[in-house]
N, C-alpha and C positions, 0 to 999 in steps of 0.2 A: 642482145644477151642470150648466152647458152643456159639450157635447161640442167642445174646442177646434178638432177637427178641422173640425168643422160651420162654426167661425166663422172657419178660416182658408180655406176654401172659398169662405164668403161676400166676406172681403175681396179674394181675388182676382176675384170678382166687381166688387166694387167699383172696383176700380180700373182693370180691364181695360172695363168696360162693356159684355160680351156673355159667353153661357158658355162659349164656342167659346177665346174671348180669355185667362180663365181656365182652361181646360183646357190651353193651350199653355203658358200659366206656370205651373204645377203639375206639367205632366209627368202629367195623368191623362185621360183619356177625357170627352168632353161627358158621359153619362149619369152619372159618377161625380160631377160638379160639381152636375145637375142633384138629386142625389138628398140629396146632404151640404147642398143649399139648403133642398129642401123638409125636413128632418130638423131644421134650427133653426128654419125656421118653425113646423113642429110643436110645438117645445121652448118657443118664447117666445111662441106662439099669435096667431102676428100676421103679416099680408105683407109682407115686407120688400123684395121685388123685382116690379116689374111686367115680365113676361115680354112684349116687344115683336118684332114681324117681325124684325128684324135688328139688335134692342139690348135691353140690359136697363136700366131705370130704377129708382132705388130708391124707394121712399115716403120718406114723412115719417117714420115709425116705423124705416123701414131707413135712412135717414142718420145719426139716432143711434143707433142701433146701429152703425155702421159706425165712428162716432167713438171709441165706447169700445171695441170690437174693434180700434182703431187704438194705445189706450194698452194693452190688455193685451197687444198684441204685441209693443210697444217694452220693455212689462216683463220679457216674457219674454228679448226678446232682452240685457237688461242683466243677467238671472240669469246667462243663458248666457256673457254677456262674463267676469264679473266670475268664475264658476268656470273657468272658461279662463285666467284672466291670475293666477289663483291657483296652476296646476297648472302652467302651462308654462316647463319650463327653456330649456335651449339644445337642445331636439330638439324633433318633431315639426313640424305643416304650418304653414305661416305663407301666406297668400294677399294677393297683391300686385296690383291693378289699375295698369294703367299706359296712357297712349294708344299706340294702334297703332304709331305710328312711332316711338317711345323702346323699348315692350315690343321690337321685333321689330330694330333699328337699334342699341342703346344697349345695355339689359339683356341681351341674349341672349348677345351678345358679352364681357360680364365675369361669365357665371354660373360658369363654370368657379374663376376667383378665388373666387366666393362659398363653393362649395363646398366648396372647400379651406380656407378660413377658418371653415365652420361647417358638417360633415358630418354633422352631425346633426338641421339644420334641413331641410326639406322645402319650398322655395320654389316656390308655385304661381302663379305671372304670367299674369292675362287681361289680353289688348287688349280694353279698352272705350272708345269713341269719346265714349261718354255720362259722365255722373257715378254711380257707383254711389253706395249708401246704406251708410255704415261704422254707423249706427244699427242698420241692419235686418240687418248682419250680411253685407253681400254682400262684404265684401273686410274682410280685418286692416289692412290698410294700403294705398293712395290715393296715385298720385303724380299732382300736378294741374298745369294750365297757370294756374290762378286760385286767389287766396287763396281760402282756406274761410272760408265765414260762419256754420257751424253752432258753436251754443255749446257742443255736448259733442266737439268737437275738439280736440286737441291738432297743430299744424302747425309743419313746420320750413322755411325757405325754403332750399337748396341750390344754387340758381342761375337761370340764365334761357336761353332757348331762342331767339337771333334766327332771324328769317326773312326771305328776301326774295326777288325774281321771278328766276326761270331758264327755258333754254329752251335748245334741243339745239343744239350746234355747226352742224348740218346744218339748222335750221329756216328754211323760205325765206325770211321776213322779218326775220329776225335783227336787220339795219340800218335795219328799217323801222317803227319804234314806235308807228306809226299804223295800221299793217297789224297789228299783232298780236293774235291770236283767244285767247281766255285759257279755261285749265281752271278750271272752278269747283266749291264745292263744292255736294251735293244741296238740296234746298230744307228737307229738314227739320235742318239742319244752318246753315241761314241766318242763323239769330241770334247764332250762335260770334261771337265778336271777331274770329279768322282770315277766316273768311267774309266779315265786312262789310270786312275792311280790303281783302280781295281784291278786292270788288265795287266800293273807292271806286276802286282802282289800276285798274283795268280801263276806269272810266269809261262814256262811249257806246260803246268797241269794244263788239266780238259775246263770247258766250260760246259755244266750242264744244261744250263737253262739261260734266258734272256729275258729281262720282265722289267717294266718301265720308270718303276719308281719304288721307294724304300718301302713303302706301306706293302706293296708285292712280297719284294724281300724280304720281310719281317714274316710274312705270312709261311714265306717256303721256305726259308732256314728254319722253322718253326716244326714244320713237318717232316726234317731231315733230310731237302733236298740237296743240301752241300754248304756250302761257307758263302756269307755275303758279308758285304761292309755295311755297317749300320751306325745312324748316329749314336754318342754312347749315351746319350741321356735317354737314349729307346731299348738299346741293346742293355747298357745295364741294369735298367730297372725291372726286365725281364727272367723271371727266373728259371725259363723251361731252358736258357742260352748260355754258353760259356765264351767269355772273352778270348779270342787266341791272340799269339804272339804276332803283333803285328809286322810290317815293311819295316825296315831300317829309317824310311822318313815317312813320316806322318801325314795327314790329311786333316787340318782344320780350318775351314775357311772362315773368315770372318763375316758378317751378319750384316746387312744393311737397310735401314729403313727410306726410302725414295720418294718423292713427290717431285711434280712439275715445278717449275719457281712461281708457273701464274697463280698458283695454291697456296703457298708458303704460309701467305699472310690471311689464309679462311681458318674462323675461326674452329670450326670442326674437322678439318684435316689436321691443324694444329694439336686437336685434343688427341685425335688417334694417334698420330706420333708420339707426341708425348708419353702417352697412357702405356703404348707395348714400346719404347723405349726403356720406360722405368720398368716394366714387368720383365723385361730381358736381361736387366743389368742387375736386376736385384736374383735372378735366378743363379743357384747356383752351380749347375751344370751350363750351362749357355752364358751367362755372363762374361765378361771379359776377364774377370780374374781366374776365370776356372783352367788347368794346365791342359794340356797336350797330353792325348791318349798313350 
């Protein structure tokens, strides 16, 4: 029988592509990853990873073992979810992943009401710009700006979040659209729908800076750094900003609450989803009845 810890470290190497990257992902040191990898190779009596100067490359055998290890990991997560789902009442910890702008400017503001409604549930909210894996247990519930595609997910549409262009009231080029400079998203987020919409809105006009999330964009646009795309519930509520004429096509993504199907019957997970679904649905700016910008 193989040591699961050795396989877990091998999985991290396969995903990160380097020993140091795997060490960071697992929160251990480089030597521990190297030792665990060597132990697994001894167990299987085969070389699984070619150690190159700046990277690790899986051998053909390593690629086969990686796929089997992934399947084992998914099975282990499934067992854990089923066990948790059968034991969870209206108490305990539930983790919720959400886009940073919603975690900071919406969820946090309603946390006191959640605590009053469910004093036995410890809600742990993480701000995630990227998509977390529910199958791998990275969150119990996820709030997303796109409809989930995973077959293992259970999703509920709870509203939508319109975006528009904003600038500071004191922005020098406020009334000269041809002179606008834009605050865009950094390149690693360039494929996100919002980032693409903003680039299309900018057209041939310059990009003065790139930032990673809407919270940073809000601070930059307040300072007069340029024009940014912000959620309307945030931009319209800021008296220092002006909503600008938007492009011909608007950007208004749906909001979805998602959990893994193994957790859908867990009472605490259902309570979290029901509470936030009702909170969004009743909000005049984020609920589904709110119009496009």
